[in-house]
Structure formats: structure tokens, C-alpha cells
C-alpha positions in Angstrom: 99.9 113.2 115.5 102.7 111.4 117.0 105.9 111.5 114.8 109.2 110.4 116.4 112.5 109.2 115.3 112.7 105.2 115.1 115.1 103.2 117.5 116.6 99.9 116.6 114.0 98.1 118.9 111.2 99.5 116.4 112.6 97.4 113.3 110.5 94.3 113.9 107.3 96.7 114.0 108.3 98.9 111.1 108.9 95.9 109.0 105.7 94.0 109.9 103.9 97.2 108.8 105.9 97.7 105.4 105.5 94.1 104.4 101.6 94.2 104.4 101.8 95.8 100.9 105.3 95.5 100.3 105.4 96.0 96.6 104.6 99.6 97.1 107.6 100.4 99.2 110.2 97.9 98.3 112.8 100.8 97.6 112.3 101.5 101.3 112.4 97.9 102.9 115.4 96.9 100.6 117.5 99.6 102.6 116.2 97.8 105.9 117.8 94.3 104.8 121.4 93.6 104.2 123.0 90.3 103.8 119.8 88.7 103.6 118.9 90.0 107.3 116.9 92.9 108.7 119.2 96.0 109.1 118.6 99.0 111.4 120.6 102.0 109.5 123.5 103.6 111.6 123.4 107.0 112.8 125.7 108.4 110.0 123.6 106.5 107.2 119.9 107.3 107.5 117.0 108.1 109.7 113.5 106.9 110.1 110.6 108.8 111.3 107.6 107.1 112.5 103.7 108.1 112.8 101.8 105.8 115.3 98.1 106.0 115.2 96.4 104.2 118.3 100.0 102.9 119.2 100.6 101.2 115.8 102.9 102.3 113.2 100.9 103.8 110.3 103.5 106.0 108.1 107.2 105.8 107.7 109.7 108.2 106.5 113.3 106.9 105.4 115.8 109.8 105.2 119.5 109.0 104.1 122.4 111.2 105.0 123.0 111.7 101.1 119.2 113.2 100.6 117.6 109.8 99.5 113.9 110.3 100.8 111.4 107.7 100.7 107.9 108.4 102.1 105.3 105.6 102.9 102.1 107.6 103.8 99.2 105.4 103.2 95.6 106.7 104.2 97.4 109.9 105.4 95.3 113.1 104.4 97.1 116.4 103.6 96.4 118.5 106.5 98.3 121.4 107.5 99.0 120.0 111.2 100.7 117.2 109.6 102.5 119.3 107.4 104.1 121.3 110.4 104.9 118.2 112.3 106.4 116.3 109.3 108.5 119.7 108.6 109.9 119.8 112.1 110.9 115.9 111.7 112.7 116.4 108.6 114.6 119.4 109.5 115.6 117.8 112.7 117.2 115.4 110.8 119.3 116.1 107.6 117.0 118.6 106.1 118.5 117.6 102.3 116.6 116.0 99.6 118.4 114.8 96.4 116.0 112.3 95.3 112.4 111.5 96.4 110.9 108.2 95.4 107.6 106.3 96.0 104.2 106.2 95.4 103.3 109.1 93.3 100.7 110.6 96.0 103.1 110.1 98.9 105.8 112.0 96.8 103.5 114.7 96.1 102.3 115.1 99.7 105.8 115.1 101.2 107.0 117.8 98.5 103.9 119.8 99.2 104.6 119.7 102.9 108.2 120.6 102.7 107.3 123.4 100.4 110.0 122.1 97.9 109.9 122.0 94.4 111.8 119.2 92.0 113.9 120.1 89.2 112.5 116.8 87.5 109.9 114.3 88.2 109.4 111.2 86.3 106.2 109.4 86.4 106.0 105.4 86.3 103.6 102.7 86.7 104.5 100.4 89.5 103.6 97.0 88.6 103.5 93.5 90.5 103.6 89.8 89.9 102.4 87.6 92.1 102.9 84.1 90.2 105.5 82.5 88.1 105.3 83.9 84.5 104.3 81.7 81.5 107.3 79.8 80.0 108.6 81.7 76.9 107.4 80.0 73.4 111.2 79.6 72.7 112.9 78.9 75.9 116.5 79.0 74.2 118.5 80.9 71.4 121.4 78.7 70.4 123.8 81.5 70.3 122.8 83.1 73.6 123.7 82.3 76.9 122.1 83.7 80.1 123.1 83.1 83.7 123.3 84.7 87.2 126.2 87.1 87.2 129.1 86.9 89.6 131.2 89.3 91.1 133.8 88.3 88.4 131.5 89.7 85.9 131.9 93.1 87.1 134.1 94.5 84.0 131.7 92.5 81.5 128.6 94.3 83.2 130.0 97.9 83.4 129.5 99.0 79.8 125.9 97.9 80.0 125.6 99.5 83.3 127.1 102.8 81.9 124.7 102.4 78.8 121.7 101.9 80.9 122.2 104.9 83.2 123.1 107.1 80.0 119.8 106.3 78.2 117.3 105.6 81.1 118.7 107.7 84.3 120.7 110.8 83.2 119.0 114.0 82.2 122.4 115.5 81.4 125.0 113.1 80.0 128.0 115.4 81.7 126.5 114.0 85.0 127.6 110.7 84.4 129.9 109.6 87.3 132.1 106.6 86.6 133.3 106.0 90.1 129.7 106.2 91.4 128.7 103.8 88.9 131.5 101.3 89.9 130.9 101.5 93.4 126.9 100.9 93.1 127.4 98.2 90.5 129.9 96.3 93.1 127.8 96.7 95.9 124.6 95.4 93.7 126.6 92.2 92.7 127.1 91.6 96.4 123.7 92.4 97.5 121.3 91.5 94.7 120.5 89.1 91.9 121.7 90.2 88.6 121.4 88.0 85.3 123.2 88.7 82.1 122.8 87.3 78.6 126.1 87.0 76.4 126.9 86.4 72.7 130.1 84.8 72.0 131.6 85.8 75.3 130.2 89.5 75.2 127.4 90.6 77.7 124.7 92.0 75.6 121.8 92.4 78.3 121.4 92.5 81.8 118.5 92.7 84.5 118.1 92.2 88.2 117.0 93.3 91.5 117.6 96.6 92.7 116.0 96.2 95.9 115.5 93.0 97.8 112.6 93.2 100.4 111.4 90.6 103.1 108.6 89.2 100.9 108.9 91.0 97.4 111.9 91.7 95.1 112.1 95.0 93.2 113.4 94.6 89.4 115.3 97.1 87.7 118.2 98.1 85.3 117.0 95.7 82.7 118.7 96.9 79.5 119.7 95.2 76.1 122.3 96.5 73.8 120.9 98.5 71.0 122.6 96.0 68.6 120.7 92.9 70.1 117.2 94.5 70.4 114.3 92.9 69.0 115.3 89.4 69.5 113.2 88.5 72.7 116.5 88.7 74.7 114.9 90.6 77.6 111.9 88.4 77.8 114.2 85.1 78.2 116.5 87.0 80.7 113.4 88.3 82.6 111.9 84.8 82.9 115.0 83.3 84.2 115.2 86.1 86.8 111.6 85.7 87.9 112.1 82.0 88.0 114.9 82.7 90.8 112.7 85.1 92.6 109.7 82.8 92.9 112.0 79.7 93.8 112.7 82.1 96.7 109.1 82.3 97.7 108.8 86.0 96.9 106.7 88.4 94.8 108.2 90.7 92.3 107.8 94.2 91.4 109.1 96.8 89.3 108.5 100.3 88.2 108.3 101.3 84.2 108.3 104.8 82.8 104.4 105.4 81.6 105.5 106.0 77.8 107.7 103.0 77.5 105.0 100.8 75.6 107.7 98.2 74.8 108.5 97.4 78.3 105.0 97.6 79.3 104.2 94.9 76.9 107.0 92.8 77.9 106.1 92.8 81.6 102.3 92.5 80.8 103.3 89.0 79.0 105.2 88.1 82.1 102.2 88.3 84.5 102.8 91.7 85.7 99.9 94.2 86.3 99.8 97.9 87.0 99.3 98.4 90.8 100.1 101.9 91.4 101.2 105.2 90.1 104.9 106.0 91.0 107.2 108.9 90.9 110.9 109.7 91.4 111.6 113.6 91.9 115.0 114.8 91.5 116.3 118.3 93.2 
């Protein structure tokens, strides 16, 4: 039952383990990659705890200083002796949880071990696609332009990003923080792939990656302005995004709310299949 804090020299071993089934933990591996290269978090950024079995890394716990916690505990039973050891490791670090994200059983296990109870938990299906999607029946709409976003598209994307957060993420509209949104969007334009769809020069839809792993890119933030829904814009945009991802030799994954039937139908038509149950808990 050997839990230890990782060091920079462990990064290659950690990534080799996580990429065996990276679609399950792209939210974690995306934080171990920066500027297209492996990245070990600095001491003021995050800590990584490891559990080795027979000398091999078998479980990983990522804990950021801001309270973002991502457990990856494949094949780990819920046992009290493990709970005590993980509590010791966790509280030796920051001891703070704002967001707990990962496979549902891993999130549940970690919360039970810590004896913590989320304010809200949201359940998703984790979906993955291993092959290029079928081409849309209509690959073009004459009035719609779809292209990869650039940094200078920041102001055009900002209203869509705000609307997406208010509709899909926030439970209390008063929690919206424009400064935080601006900061994260700027970083995303730098580190992620984002595609935008525009009509007469106005951005009407967007979608991109929200975590770029080593073998798998995680898609998120797919959003169409309400006035333009029902016109297959999201399908065309997703097709272009997936072309980009697969051209780079990667697979794609995403998580979608279990009750979002239109999105589930869209992703199914693009070759995604449900792989796991996923959960985000907020504290």
C-alpha cells in the first residue's frame, strides 16, 4: 500500500501508465502536457500522489493548489486501509477540494475515503471515438463559415463562451466571473484546438478541445447560439474538429450529460460510443 508523492523523474512512468486507457483520464493527462510537451507541475501548481503495486504505478491522484482533484484508481477496491493512506497523502498536500472529476466510481471512492460530501454532483457519459467520423451528407452551408480559431478571435468567441458557461456549467448565475472566463479562454486559445462557425462575420457556434493528452484529445465547450440551433451547425463544426484531431494521429473523447439526448444523438452519429460513467462533483 505504497502511496508517495511523485517527482519529476517519475513523469515518463506516470504518462506511460495513464496512456494505456487515456480516454478515461484525459482531464488528468492534459495537465501533464504543455506546449505539446510533457510537463511536470511545479511545487506551487499541483501535487501528484502515486500508488505502486509490485514496483509499478497503478493509481494516480492529481491535486492542484486551487482544489482541482482528479483521481485515477483503476482496479482499486474500497478498503479502509487504503482510505486511511489516501487521507494521509491528501491532507499532507493542500487538503482542499473545489472540483472532483473523473470516472464516477473513482470520484465516489475518493469522496468516501475523504469523508467529504459535494454540494452538487453532475453525471455524464464518457464517450470515445477511435476512427474518423463519416462525412456529413451536406458538408457545406453557403452562409456558414467554419475555421480554426486564432488568438485574435478572442473577442468574437467571448460571448459564446459566456453563454456556454451560463447554460451548461453554472448552477447559480451570480457565480459567473468574467475575469476568470477571459483568462481561461485566452489560455485555451493558446493550448487547445478551437473551431468557430460564423454567419456574416458573427460567431454563432464553437467547439474544441479542453484537454490535450498524449494519445487522445478531449472535446468540450461545444455550443451553438440558440438562434442558430437545429441547422446541423454543431455536426459540421464537430466534423471539422475531429478531422483535425485524427489528422494528428490521436483519438477523441468527451463527456456529455446523461440526459442530453440531442447531444448524445449527435455524438453517436459521429462515431462516438459510451465507454464509461463519468462524474464532476463540486464542493
